[in-house]
C-alpha positions as CSV (number, residue, x, y, z in Angstrom):
1,X,30.1,7.0,-5.7
2,X,32.1,9.6,-3.8
3,X,32.4,9.7,0.0
4,X,32.3,13.1,1.5
5,X,33.4,12.2,5.1
6,X,36.0,9.9,6.6
7,X,34.9,6.7,8.2
8,X,31.7,6.3,6.2
9,X,33.1,3.2,4.4
10,X,33.8,1.4,7.7
11,X,30.2,2.1,9.0
12,X,28.8,0.7,5.7
13,X,31.0,-2.4,5.9
14,X,29.7,-3.2,9.4
15,X,26.0,-2.9,8.6
16,X,25.7,-2.4,4.8
17,X,22.0,-2.3,4.1
18,X,21.1,0.3,6.8
19,X,24.3,2.3,7.0
20,X,24.6,2.8,3.3
21,X,21.1,4.1,3.1
22,X,21.7,6.5,6.0
23,X,24.9,7.7,4.5
24,X,23.2,8.6,1.3
25,X,20.4,10.3,3.2
26,X,22.9,12.3,5.2
27,X,25.0,13.3,2.1
28,X,28.0,11.3,3.4
29,X,28.2,9.8,-0.1
30,X,27.0,11.1,-3.4
31,X,26.4,9.7,-6.8
32,X,28.4,11.3,-9.6
33,X,27.5,10.7,-13.3
34,X,24.9,8.2,-12.1
35,X,21.9,7.9,-9.8
36,X,21.0,6.0,-6.7
37,X,18.9,3.8,-8.9
38,X,21.9,2.8,-10.9
39,X,23.5,1.6,-7.6
40,X,20.4,-0.2,-6.6
41,X,20.4,-2.1,-9.9
42,X,24.0,-3.2,-9.3
43,X,23.1,-4.3,-5.8
44,X,20.0,-6.3,-6.7
45,X,21.6,-7.9,-9.7
46,X,24.4,-9.2,-7.4
47,X,22.1,-9.7,-4.4
48,X,22.7,-13.5,-4.1
49,X,26.3,-12.8,-3.3
50,X,25.7,-9.8,-1.3
51,X,23.3,-11.7,1.0
52,X,26.0,-14.3,1.7
53,X,28.4,-11.7,3.1
54,X,29.2,-12.4,6.8
55,X,27.8,-9.1,8.0
56,X,24.6,-9.5,6.1
57,X,24.2,-13.0,7.5
58,X,24.8,-11.7,11.0
59,X,22.3,-8.9,10.8
60,X,19.6,-11.0,9.2
61,X,20.0,-13.5,12.0
62,X,19.5,-10.8,14.6
63,X,16.4,-9.6,12.6
64,X,14.9,-13.0,12.5
65,X,15.2,-13.4,16.3
66,X,13.6,-10.0,16.8
67,X,11.0,-10.0,14.1
68,X,8.0,-10.6,16.4
69,X,9.1,-7.6,18.4
70,X,9.5,-5.5,15.3
71,X,6.0,-6.6,14.1
72,X,4.2,-6.2,17.3
73,X,1.2,-4.3,15.8
74,X,-1.0,-4.1,18.8
75,X,-3.9,-1.7,18.3
76,X,-2.1,1.3,19.9
77,X,1.2,0.6,18.0
78,X,-0.6,-0.1,14.7
79,X,-2.2,3.4,14.8
80,X,1.2,5.0,15.4
81,X,2.9,2.9,12.7
82,X,0.3,3.7,10.1
83,X,0.2,7.4,10.8
84,X,4.0,7.7,10.7
85,X,3.9,6.9,7.0
86,X,0.5,7.9,5.7
87,X,0.0,11.1,7.6
88,X,3.3,12.8,6.6
89,X,1.4,15.1,4.3
90,X,-0.9,14.4,1.3
91,X,1.0,16.9,-0.9
92,X,3.9,14.5,-1.1
93,X,1.7,11.7,-2.4
94,X,0.1,14.0,-5.0
95,X,3.5,14.4,-6.6
96,X,3.8,10.8,-7.7
97,X,0.5,8.9,-7.4
98,X,-2.2,8.7,-10.0
99,X,-5.2,11.1,-10.0
100,X,-7.2,8.7,-7.8
101,X,-4.5,8.5,-5.2
102,X,-4.1,4.7,-5.4
103,X,-1.1,3.8,-3.2
104,X,-1.0,0.1,-4.1
105,X,0.0,-2.1,-7.0
106,X,-1.6,-1.3,-10.3
107,X,-2.5,-3.9,-12.9
108,X,-0.9,-3.9,-16.4
109,X,-2.6,-6.4,-18.6
110,X,-0.5,-5.5,-21.6
111,X,2.4,-3.7,-19.9
112,X,1.8,-0.6,-22.0
113,X,-0.9,1.1,-19.9
114,X,-0.5,4.5,-18.3
115,X,-0.5,4.6,-14.5
116,X,-4.1,5.9,-14.5
117,X,-5.2,3.1,-16.8
118,X,-3.4,0.5,-14.8
119,X,-4.9,1.6,-11.5
120,X,-8.4,1.5,-13.1
121,X,-7.7,-1.9,-14.4
122,X,-6.7,-3.0,-10.9
123,X,-10.0,-1.8,-9.4
124,X,-12.0,-3.4,-12.3
125,X,-10.2,-6.7,-11.7
126,X,-11.0,-6.6,-8.0
127,X,-14.6,-5.8,-8.6
128,X,-14.9,-8.6,-11.1
129,X,-13.5,-11.2,-8.6
130,X,-15.8,-10.0,-5.9
131,X,-18.9,-10.5,-8.1
132,X,-20.7,-7.5,-6.6
133,X,-24.5,-7.5,-6.5
134,X,-26.9,-4.6,-5.9
135,X,-27.9,-4.3,-2.2
136,X,-24.8,-6.0,-0.8
137,X,-22.6,-4.6,2.0
138,X,-18.9,-4.3,1.4
139,X,-16.1,-3.7,3.9
140,X,-12.9,-2.1,2.6
141,X,-10.1,-2.8,5.2
142,X,-7.4,-0.2,4.8
143,X,-9.4,2.1,2.4
144,X,-6.7,4.7,1.8
145,X,-8.0,7.9,0.3
146,X,-11.3,6.1,-0.6
147,X,-10.9,5.6,-4.4
148,X,-11.5,1.9,-4.4
149,X,-14.6,2.1,-2.1
150,X,-16.1,4.9,-4.3
151,X,-15.4,2.8,-7.5
152,X,-17.1,-0.3,-6.0
153,X,-20.1,1.8,-5.0
154,X,-20.4,3.0,-8.6
155,X,-20.1,-0.4,-10.4
156,X,-22.8,-1.8,-8.1
157,X,-25.4,-0.3,-5.8
158,X,-23.6,-1.5,-2.7
159,X,-23.2,0.0,0.7
160,X,-19.5,0.4,1.5
161,X,-17.8,0.8,4.9
162,X,-14.1,1.9,4.5
163,X,-11.8,1.8,7.5
164,X,-8.4,3.3,8.0
165,X,-6.0,4.3,10.8
166,X,-4.8,7.4,8.9
167,X,-6.6,10.6,10.0
168,X,-5.5,12.4,6.9
169,X,-6.8,9.7,4.6
170,X,-10.1,9.5,6.5
171,X,-10.9,13.2,6.1
172,X,-10.1,13.2,2.3
173,X,-12.1,10.0,1.8
174,X,-15.1,11.5,3.5
175,X,-14.9,14.7,1.5
176,X,-14.8,12.7,-1.7
177,X,-18.0,10.9,-0.8
178,X,-19.6,14.2,0.0
179,X,-18.5,15.7,-3.3
180,X,-20.0,12.7,-5.2
181,X,-23.2,12.7,-3.1
182,X,-22.8,9.1,-1.9
183,X,-22.2,9.7,1.8
184,X,-25.5,7.9,2.5
185,X,-24.1,4.6,1.3
186,X,-20.3,5.1,1.4
187,X,-19.0,5.9,4.8
188,X,-15.4,6.0,6.1
189,X,-14.3,5.4,9.7
190,X,-11.2,5.6,11.8
191,X,-11.2,2.0,12.9
192,X,-9.0,-1.1,13.1
193,X,-10.1,-4.4,11.6
194,X,-10.2,-5.8,15.1
195,X,-12.9,-3.4,16.1
196,X,-15.4,-4.4,13.4
197,X,-18.5,-6.4,14.6
198,X,-20.8,-6.2,11.6
199,X,-21.8,-8.8,8.9
200,X,-20.7,-8.1,5.3
201,X,-21.4,-9.8,2.0
202,X,-18.0,-8.8,0.6
203,X,-14.7,-7.8,2.1
204,X,-11.8,-6.4,0.2
205,X,-8.3,-5.4,1.5
206,X,-5.6,-4.0,-0.7
207,X,-2.1,-3.4,0.7
208,X,-3.1,-3.7,4.3
209,X,-2.0,-7.2,5.2
210,X,1.6,-5.9,5.1
211,X,0.8,-3.9,8.3
212,X,-0.7,-6.8,10.3
213,X,2.5,-8.5,11.6
214,X,3.3,-12.2,11.4
215,X,1.8,-13.0,14.9
216,X,-1.4,-11.3,14.0
217,X,-2.1,-13.2,10.7
218,X,-4.3,-15.8,12.3
219,X,-6.4,-13.2,14.2
220,X,-6.7,-11.2,11.0
221,X,-8.1,-14.0,9.0
222,X,-10.3,-15.1,11.9
223,X,-11.7,-11.5,11.9
224,X,-12.3,-11.7,8.1
225,X,-14.2,-15.0,8.6
226,X,-16.2,-13.7,11.5
227,X,-17.4,-10.6,9.5
228,X,-18.3,-12.6,6.4
229,X,-21.9,-13.7,5.8
230,X,-22.4,-17.4,5.1
231,X,-22.3,-16.8,1.3
232,X,-19.8,-13.9,1.5
233,X,-16.6,-13.5,-0.4
234,X,-13.3,-11.8,0.6
235,X,-10.4,-10.7,-1.5
236,X,-7.1,-10.1,0.2
237,X,-4.3,-8.4,-1.9
238,X,-0.8,-8.3,-0.4
239,X,2.9,-7.9,-1.2
240,X,4.8,-11.2,-0.8
241,X,7.7,-13.0,-2.3
242,X,8.6,-16.3,-4.0
243,X,10.7,-17.5,-1.1
244,X,10.2,-18.8,2.4
245,X,9.3,-16.5,5.4
246,X,11.8,-13.7,5.9
247,X,12.3,-10.3,7.5
248,X,11.7,-6.7,6.6
249,X,14.9,-4.9,5.7
250,X,16.3,-2.5,8.3
251,X,16.0,0.6,6.2
252,X,12.3,0.0,5.3
253,X,11.6,-1.0,8.9
254,X,13.2,2.0,10.5
255,X,12.4,4.8,8.0
256,X,9.4,3.8,5.8
257,X,7.1,1.1,7.2
258,X,7.7,0.6,11.0
259,X,6.0,-2.6,12.0
260,X,5.6,-3.6,8.4
261,X,6.1,-7.1,7.0
262,X,5.1,-8.7,3.7
263,X,4.1,-12.2,4.6
264,X,5.2,-15.2,2.6
265,X,2.5,-17.1,0.8
266,X,3.1,-20.0,3.1
267,X,2.5,-17.9,6.2
268,X,-0.7,-16.3,4.8
269,X,-2.1,-19.7,3.7
270,X,-1.3,-21.4,7.0
271,X,-3.3,-18.6,8.8
272,X,-6.2,-19.0,6.3
273,X,-6.2,-22.8,6.9
274,X,-6.6,-22.2,10.7
275,X,-9.5,-19.8,10.1
276,X,-11.7,-22.4,8.4
277,X,-12.2,-20.3,5.3
278,X,-12.1,-21.8,1.8
279,X,-9.3,-20.6,-0.5
280,X,-11.3,-20.2,-3.7
281,X,-8.5,-18.7,-5.8
282,X,-4.9,-17.5,-5.5
283,X,-3.5,-15.2,-8.2
284,X,0.2,-14.1,-8.3
285,X,1.2,-10.8,-9.8
286,X,4.9,-10.8,-10.6
287,X,6.0,-7.7,-12.5
288,X,3.0,-5.4,-11.9
289,X,4.2,-3.7,-8.8
290,X,7.6,-3.1,-10.4
291,X,6.0,-1.3,-13.3
292,X,3.9,0.7,-10.8
293,X,6.9,1.7,-8.8
294,X,8.8,2.6,-12.0
295,X,6.0,5.1,-12.7
296,X,6.1,6.4,-9.1
297,X,9.9,6.8,-9.1
298,X,9.9,8.7,-12.4
299,X,7.1,11.0,-11.3
300,X,8.8,11.7,-8.0
301,X,12.1,12.5,-9.8
302,X,10.2,14.9,-12.1
303,X,8.8,16.6,-9.0
304,X,11.8,16.4,-6.8
305,X,12.2,20.2,-6.4
306,X,8.6,20.5,-5.2
307,X,9.1,17.5,-2.8
308,X,12.2,19.2,-1.3
309,X,10.2,22.4,-0.8
310,X,7.4,20.4,1.0
311,X,9.8,18.3,3.2
312,X,13.6,18.6,2.9
313,X,16.5,17.3,1.0
314,X,17.2,14.4,3.4
315,X,13.6,13.2,3.0
316,X,13.9,13.3,-0.8
317,X,17.1,11.2,-0.7
318,X,15.3,8.7,1.7
319,X,12.3,8.5,-0.7
320,X,14.6,8.0,-3.7
321,X,16.1,5.0,-1.9
322,X,12.7,3.7,-1.0
323,X,11.1,3.9,-4.4
324,X,14.2,2.5,-6.2
325,X,14.8,-0.3,-3.7
326,X,11.2,-1.5,-4.0
327,X,11.1,-1.2,-7.8
328,X,14.3,-3.4,-8.0
329,X,12.8,-5.9,-5.5
330,X,9.9,-6.6,-7.9
331,X,11.8,-6.4,-11.2
332,X,15.2,-7.8,-10.2
333,X,14.5,-9.5,-6.8
334,X,12.0,-12.0,-5.5
335,X,9.1,-9.8,-4.5
336,X,5.6,-10.3,-5.9
337,X,1.9,-9.8,-5.0
338,X,-0.7,-12.3,-4.2
339,X,-4.5,-12.1,-4.2
340,X,-6.3,-14.6,-2.1
341,X,-10.1,-15.1,-2.7
342,X,-11.7,-16.5,0.4
343,X,-15.2,-17.6,1.4
344,X,-17.1,-19.7,3.9
345,X,-18.6,-21.8,1.2
346,X,-16.7,-23.7,-1.5
347,X,-19.1,-22.6,-4.3
348,X,-19.5,-18.9,-3.3
349,X,-18.2,-18.0,-6.8
350,X,-18.3,-20.0,-10.0
351,X,-16.0,-23.0,-10.0
352,X,-14.0,-21.9,-13.1
353,X,-12.3,-18.6,-13.6
354,X,-14.0,-17.7,-16.9
355,X,-16.4,-15.4,-15.1
356,X,-13.7,-12.9,-14.2
357,X,-13.1,-11.7,-17.8
358,X,-16.8,-11.6,-18.5
359,X,-17.4,-9.5,-15.4
360,X,-14.5,-7.2,-16.3
361,X,-16.0,-6.5,-19.7
362,X,-19.3,-5.7,-18.1
363,X,-17.9,-3.4,-15.5
364,X,-15.7,-1.6,-18.0
365,X,-18.9,-0.5,-19.8
366,X,-20.1,1.1,-16.6
367,X,-16.9,3.2,-16.2
368,X,-17.6,5.7,-19.0
369,X,-17.6,9.2,-17.7
370,X,-17.3,8.1,-14.1
371,X,-13.7,7.1,-13.5
372,X,-12.3,10.5,-14.3
373,X,-15.0,12.2,-12.2
374,X,-14.1,10.1,-9.2
375,X,-10.4,10.7,-9.7
376,X,-10.9,14.4,-9.9
377,X,-12.6,14.4,-6.5
378,X,-9.3,13.2,-4.9
379,X,-7.4,16.5,-5.6
380,X,-10.5,18.6,-4.8
381,X,-10.8,16.8,-1.5
382,X,-7.1,17.2,-0.7
383,X,-7.3,20.9,-1.4
384,X,-10.4,21.2,0.8
385,X,-8.7,19.3,3.6
386,X,-5.6,21.5,3.3
387,X,-7.7,24.6,3.7
388,X,-9.5,23.1,6.7
389,X,-6.1,22.3,8.4
390,X,-4.6,25.7,7.6
391,X,-4.3,27.9,10.7
392,X,-6.7,30.8,10.9
393,X,-5.1,34.1,10.0
394,X,-4.2,36.1,13.1
395,X,-6.7,38.9,13.8
396,X,-5.5,42.4,14.0
397,X,-5.6,44.0,17.4
398,X,-8.1,46.9,17.4
399,X,-6.8,50.2,18.7
400,X,-9.2,52.3,20.7
401,X,-10.6,55.2,18.9
C-alpha cells in the first residue's frame, strides 16, 4: 500500500473499516504490485484480532445501539433504500452477472459449475423444494429482473406474481414476460410485501430478507403466513452467518446496502416461531455465495474499463471493495446462507428430504431448450428498456421558406 496524502493513516486508525474503504475509493491510498483483494484476504484471515482492537470495539458498540435506526425500513424508506442500489443502471449489472441476471447466491453442487450452470441449479433446487403443481399461484417477493419467476412458470403451469421496489427491474421483468408470451400468467408489480392481500399456494423470496430490518422480521413472517393458503409452502432464502446477531458494517451500510442487514438464524427462527408457521426444513449453504462472488469479482475486473466508462473511477474502486469484501466474508469469514421452508401444516411436503433430488431430476428434464431462451430475454429486455429511457432526439427547427 502507498498513501498519497498526509493524514490518511490517522483517519484510518480512528475508524478503520469505514475510513480505509473511503481512502481507497478516493485514491488516498493505492495498491502497488498487489490488489485490493490481496489486502482483503490479509484482513479477513486476521479478523479475529482486528475485531478486538479498541477502535473496532468502540464503533461496533455504537452500531449495535443504533442498528434499529439504521434498519428502519418503513415503506417509504424501503423504496428509497432499494432504488439506491438496484436502480443505479442495469448496464453495470450486465458486466458481471450471468445471462439471466440472477443477483443472488448460485448453487454449486460439485464446485466446478460455470456461473450460468450454478444459477440454473439454484432455480432448480428452489423449484424442487416448493413442489410446484399445475394451476397453483406463486408469489415471488423481491423478484429482481424476473428470471426466477419466469423459470417457475415454465417448470409448472403456475400463475406467478413477482413484486419489487425497483422501477428498473420491474420494467425489464415485464418486457421479458412479453417477449416469452407469458404476460397472461406471469405479472410483475411495484409493490412491497406489506401491500399484498391475496392468497397464494407458494411463496418464494430470494435475497430479500436482508432488506427487511431486524424490527420488521416478525411482521414479515406474519405477512408470509397471512398470504399462504392452508396447505401452502414458503421458501425464504437469505444471507446470514454462523454467529449471534450482529450489525451491518459501516461501509456496506453507507455505500452499498443502506438499511440492509443479514439476520442471524436465531433472529429469523424466533420471528418464524412467533408467526405460528411450521419450520419444515432449514438448509445452510456455506461456500456457495463465496464461489458466486468470486465469479462476479473476476467478471467485474475483466470489464472494469467499461464499468468506469458507465459510472466513474471512484465507483469502480467502491465496487471492487464491495465484491472482494463479500467474497472474503463467505470464504474466509463467518457468513453463510440459509433456506427456511415454511408452511401452515406440518405435512405440507413429504416428511423426508428424498423428494428434493427426485424433483430436481424431473425438473432438469424440462429445462432443455428453455433455460437459454429465458436467459437471452434478459439482455433483449435490458436493451429495449434502455431505448425506452433514452431521451428523444431534439427536433430541428424549421426555417420559414
